[in-house]
C-alpha positions in Angstrom: 113.3 76.7 171.4 112.7 73.2 170.0 110.2 72.4 167.3 108.3 69.9 169.3 105.2 70.3 171.5 105.4 70.8 175.2 103.9 68.3 177.6 101.1 70.8 178.3 100.4 71.1 174.5 100.4 67.3 174.1 97.9 67.0 177.0 95.7 69.7 175.5 95.7 68.0 172.1 94.8 64.6 173.8 91.9 66.3 175.6 90.5 67.6 172.3 90.7 64.1 170.8 88.9 62.6 173.8 86.3 65.4 173.6 85.7 64.5 169.9 85.0 60.9 170.9 82.7 61.9 173.7 80.7 64.1 171.3 80.6 61.3 168.6 79.2 59.0 171.3 76.5 61.6 172.0 75.5 61.4 168.4 76.8 64.8 167.3 77.8 64.9 163.6 81.5 64.9 162.7 81.2 68.1 160.7 79.6 69.9 163.6 82.2 68.6 166.0 85.0 69.7 163.7 83.5 73.2 163.3 82.9 73.6 167.0 86.3 72.5 168.1 88.2 74.2 165.2 89.7 71.0 163.8 89.5 69.4 160.3 86.7 66.9 159.7 89.3 64.4 158.5 90.9 64.6 161.9 87.6 63.7 163.6 87.4 60.6 161.4 91.0 59.7 161.9 90.7 60.0 165.7 87.5 57.9 165.7 89.3 55.2 163.8 92.2 55.3 166.2 89.8 55.1 169.1 87.9 52.2 167.5 91.2 50.4 166.9 93.0 51.1 170.2 90.7 52.8 172.7 91.5 55.9 174.7 95.2 55.2 174.8 95.3 55.5 171.0 94.3 59.1 171.3 97.3 60.1 173.5 100.1 62.1 171.9 103.2 60.2 171.1 106.5 61.7 172.0 109.1 62.0 169.3 112.6 60.7 169.8 113.9 63.4 167.5 115.9 63.3 164.3 118.1 60.4 163.5 121.8 61.2 163.9 123.8 61.7 160.7 126.8 60.0 162.1 127.1 56.5 163.3 128.2 55.8 166.9 131.6 54.8 165.6 132.0 58.0 163.5 130.8 60.2 166.4 133.3 58.4 168.8 136.2 59.1 166.3 135.2 62.8 166.4 134.8 62.8 170.1 131.1 63.7 170.0 129.5 60.4 170.8 126.4 60.7 173.0 127.0 59.7 176.6 124.8 56.8 177.7 
């Protein structure tokens, strides 16, 4: 199993972030939101800033491209393990 999140987990996390923004817009205090949703208060503030700076799309989970290879393409080619493109 890989260490990353599944697409379902990423969608669930994005739903929580959108819910935080919805509750902030309703005037609910960040501390109450954090406690209710089981997240850290600093996350609530971070997501609010992301939303203020970039809208709802800024709350979506970013996919990771993974770890950088230790070998260059040239080195991997010499070893016969270059990624196929």
